[in-house]
C-alpha positions as CSV (number, residue, x, y, z in Angstrom):
1,X,-1.1,-6.6,13.9
2,X,-4.9,-6.9,14.4
3,X,-5.0,-3.3,15.7
4,X,-3.2,-2.1,12.6
5,X,-5.4,-4.2,10.3
6,X,-8.6,-2.8,11.8
7,X,-7.4,0.8,11.4
8,X,-6.2,0.1,7.9
9,X,-9.5,-1.4,6.8
10,X,-11.5,1.4,8.3
11,X,-9.4,4.0,6.4
12,X,-9.7,2.1,3.2
13,X,-13.5,1.9,3.7
14,X,-13.6,5.7,4.2
15,X,-11.5,6.4,1.1
16,X,-13.6,4.1,-1.0
17,X,-16.9,5.4,0.2
18,X,-15.9,9.0,-0.3
19,X,-14.7,8.4,-3.8
20,X,-17.7,6.3,-4.8
21,X,-20.3,8.7,-3.3
22,X,-18.8,11.7,-4.9
23,X,-18.4,9.9,-8.3
24,X,-22.0,8.8,-8.1
25,X,-23.1,12.4,-7.4
26,X,-21.3,13.4,-10.6
27,X,-22.7,10.6,-12.6
28,X,-26.3,11.3,-11.6
29,X,-26.0,15.1,-12.1
30,X,-26.5,15.9,-8.4
31,X,-23.4,18.1,-8.3
32,X,-24.5,20.0,-11.4
33,X,-27.9,20.7,-9.7
34,X,-26.1,22.1,-6.7
35,X,-24.0,24.4,-8.8
36,X,-27.2,25.9,-10.0
37,X,-28.1,27.1,-6.5
38,X,-26.9,30.2,-4.7
39,X,-24.5,28.1,-2.6
40,X,-20.8,28.9,-2.7
41,X,-18.3,26.3,-3.7
42,X,-17.0,26.0,-0.2
43,X,-20.5,25.5,1.2
44,X,-21.1,22.7,-1.3
45,X,-17.8,21.0,-0.7
46,X,-18.3,21.4,3.1
47,X,-21.8,19.9,2.9
48,X,-20.5,16.9,1.0
49,X,-17.7,16.4,3.6
50,X,-20.1,16.7,6.5
51,X,-22.5,14.1,4.9
52,X,-19.6,11.7,4.6
53,X,-18.3,12.5,8.1
54,X,-21.6,11.7,9.7
55,X,-21.3,8.1,8.5
56,X,-17.9,7.6,10.1
57,X,-17.6,9.8,13.1
58,X,-19.1,7.2,15.5
59,X,-17.0,4.2,14.4
60,X,-13.9,6.5,14.4
61,X,-14.5,7.6,17.9
62,X,-15.1,4.0,19.0
63,X,-11.7,3.0,17.5
64,X,-10.1,6.0,19.2
65,X,-11.6,4.9,22.5
66,X,-10.2,1.4,22.0
67,X,-6.8,3.0,21.3
68,X,-7.0,4.8,24.7
69,X,-7.8,1.5,26.4
70,X,-4.9,-0.2,24.7
71,X,-2.6,2.6,26.0
72,X,-3.8,2.0,29.5
73,X,-3.3,-1.8,29.2
74,X,0.2,-1.4,27.9
75,X,0.9,1.1,30.7
76,X,-0.1,-1.4,33.4
77,X,1.9,-4.1,31.7
78,X,5.0,-1.8,31.7
79,X,5.2,-2.0,27.9
80,X,6.2,1.6,27.3
81,X,7.2,1.2,23.7
82,X,3.9,-0.3,22.6
83,X,2.0,2.3,24.6
84,X,4.0,5.1,22.9
85,X,3.3,3.6,19.5
86,X,-0.4,3.5,20.1
87,X,-0.3,7.1,21.5
88,X,1.4,8.2,18.4
89,X,-0.9,6.3,16.1
90,X,-4.2,7.3,17.6
91,X,-4.1,11.1,16.8
92,X,-2.7,10.3,13.4
93,X,-5.7,8.0,12.8
94,X,-8.1,10.8,13.4
95,X,-6.1,13.2,11.3
96,X,-5.7,10.7,8.6
97,X,-9.4,9.9,8.6
98,X,-10.2,13.6,8.0
99,X,-7.5,13.9,5.3
100,X,-8.6,10.8,3.4
101,X,-12.1,12.2,3.0
102,X,-10.8,15.4,1.4
103,X,-8.2,13.5,-0.8
104,X,-10.9,10.9,-1.7
105,X,-13.2,13.7,-2.9
106,X,-10.4,15.4,-4.9
107,X,-9.3,12.2,-6.5
108,X,-12.9,11.3,-7.4
109,X,-13.0,14.6,-9.3
110,X,-9.9,14.0,-11.4
111,X,-10.0,10.2,-11.8
112,X,-12.1,8.3,-14.3
113,X,-13.1,5.5,-11.9
114,X,-13.9,5.8,-8.2
115,X,-11.8,2.7,-7.4
116,X,-8.7,4.4,-8.8
117,X,-9.6,7.5,-6.8
118,X,-9.9,5.4,-3.6
119,X,-6.5,3.7,-4.2
120,X,-4.9,7.1,-4.8
121,X,-6.3,8.4,-1.6
122,X,-5.1,5.4,0.4
123,X,-1.6,5.6,-1.2
124,X,-1.2,9.3,-0.4
125,X,-2.4,9.0,3.2
126,X,-1.3,5.5,4.3
127,X,1.4,4.2,2.1
128,X,3.4,7.4,1.3
129,X,4.3,8.1,4.9
130,X,5.8,4.7,5.3
131,X,7.9,5.2,2.1
132,X,9.4,8.4,3.6
133,X,9.8,6.6,7.0
134,X,11.6,3.7,5.3
135,X,14.1,6.1,3.7
136,X,14.7,8.0,7.0
137,X,15.1,4.7,8.9
138,X,17.6,3.5,6.4
139,X,19.6,6.7,6.6
140,X,19.6,6.6,10.4
141,X,19.8,2.9,11.0
142,X,21.3,3.3,14.5
143,X,18.3,5.3,15.9
144,X,16.5,4.2,19.0
145,X,12.8,3.1,18.9
146,X,11.8,6.4,20.5
147,X,13.6,8.4,17.8
148,X,12.0,6.3,15.1
149,X,8.5,6.8,16.5
150,X,9.1,10.5,16.7
151,X,10.4,10.5,13.1
152,X,7.3,8.6,12.0
153,X,4.9,11.0,13.7
154,X,6.6,14.0,12.1
155,X,6.7,12.4,8.6
156,X,3.1,11.1,8.8
157,X,1.7,14.3,10.2
158,X,3.5,16.5,7.6
159,X,2.4,14.2,4.8
160,X,-1.2,14.3,5.9
161,X,-1.3,18.1,6.4
162,X,0.4,18.7,3.0
163,X,-2.1,16.3,1.3
164,X,-5.0,17.9,3.1
165,X,-4.0,21.4,2.1
166,X,-3.5,20.4,-1.5
167,X,-6.8,18.5,-1.7
168,X,-8.9,21.3,-0.1
169,X,-7.3,24.0,-2.3
170,X,-7.8,22.0,-5.5
171,X,-11.5,21.1,-4.6
172,X,-12.3,24.8,-3.9
173,X,-10.4,26.1,-6.9
174,X,-11.5,23.6,-9.6
175,X,-14.8,22.2,-8.2
176,X,-17.0,23.9,-10.8
177,X,-15.0,22.9,-13.9
178,X,-14.5,19.3,-12.8
179,X,-18.0,18.8,-11.5
180,X,-19.5,19.8,-14.9
181,X,-17.1,17.5,-16.8
182,X,-19.0,14.6,-18.3
183,X,-18.7,11.4,-16.1
184,X,-15.9,9.2,-17.4
185,X,-14.4,11.9,-19.6
186,X,-10.7,12.3,-19.8
187,X,-9.5,14.3,-16.8
188,X,-8.4,17.9,-17.3
189,X,-4.8,18.8,-16.8
190,X,-4.7,20.5,-13.4
191,X,-1.5,22.5,-12.9
192,X,-0.2,24.1,-9.8
193,X,-0.6,27.8,-9.0
194,X,3.0,28.4,-10.2
195,X,2.1,27.2,-13.8
196,X,2.3,30.0,-16.4
197,X,-0.6,28.4,-18.3
198,X,-4.2,28.4,-17.2
199,X,-5.1,24.9,-18.4
200,X,-8.8,25.3,-17.5
201,X,-9.0,28.4,-19.7
202,X,-7.1,26.6,-22.5
203,X,-9.6,23.7,-22.2
204,X,-12.6,26.0,-22.4
205,X,-11.1,27.8,-25.4
206,X,-10.6,24.5,-27.2
207,X,-14.1,23.4,-26.5
208,X,-15.4,26.8,-27.8
209,X,-13.4,26.4,-31.0
210,X,-14.7,22.9,-31.5
């Protein structure tokens, strides 16, 4: 339980810091200044991500090393189930840490308050996989512990990759419009690529008419 709590608190810290840092850059106009430079959107977003990553890479690696030590400890004590759980959770911790930064940035762009953005990021990366896992575990109640661990790895990994892809795409696609939106203003309606309506164009047309 202590192992899970430490990883949970670390991920919440990352999500909160990413959301608050990005929201503060919007509030102070730092993002608007960056958009006036020759830098591409991907370069700006990548720079923001690297700046955030530098704060957390060392503590994340320390936690990952502790995970490896726990696997060795469980191995010597012949606790194969616990060792397998830690082995499954450690790579997901690194993947989830990377994903929560992207999701935190994206949520900070579309949310009015950074705390809401952080909570949304935590929910998408940490809570949602357990919701899917609970459904699968209920449908296959007779599964062994090994099968349940494998199911959790697949569901958590798929959820993280899908969230990561969506957040990266949305940040790169809508960065300029959302970064220039006044801080605290009502979020724009962001549709998927399949939408027949270009909501950003519609918003710009409405602003021009006003």
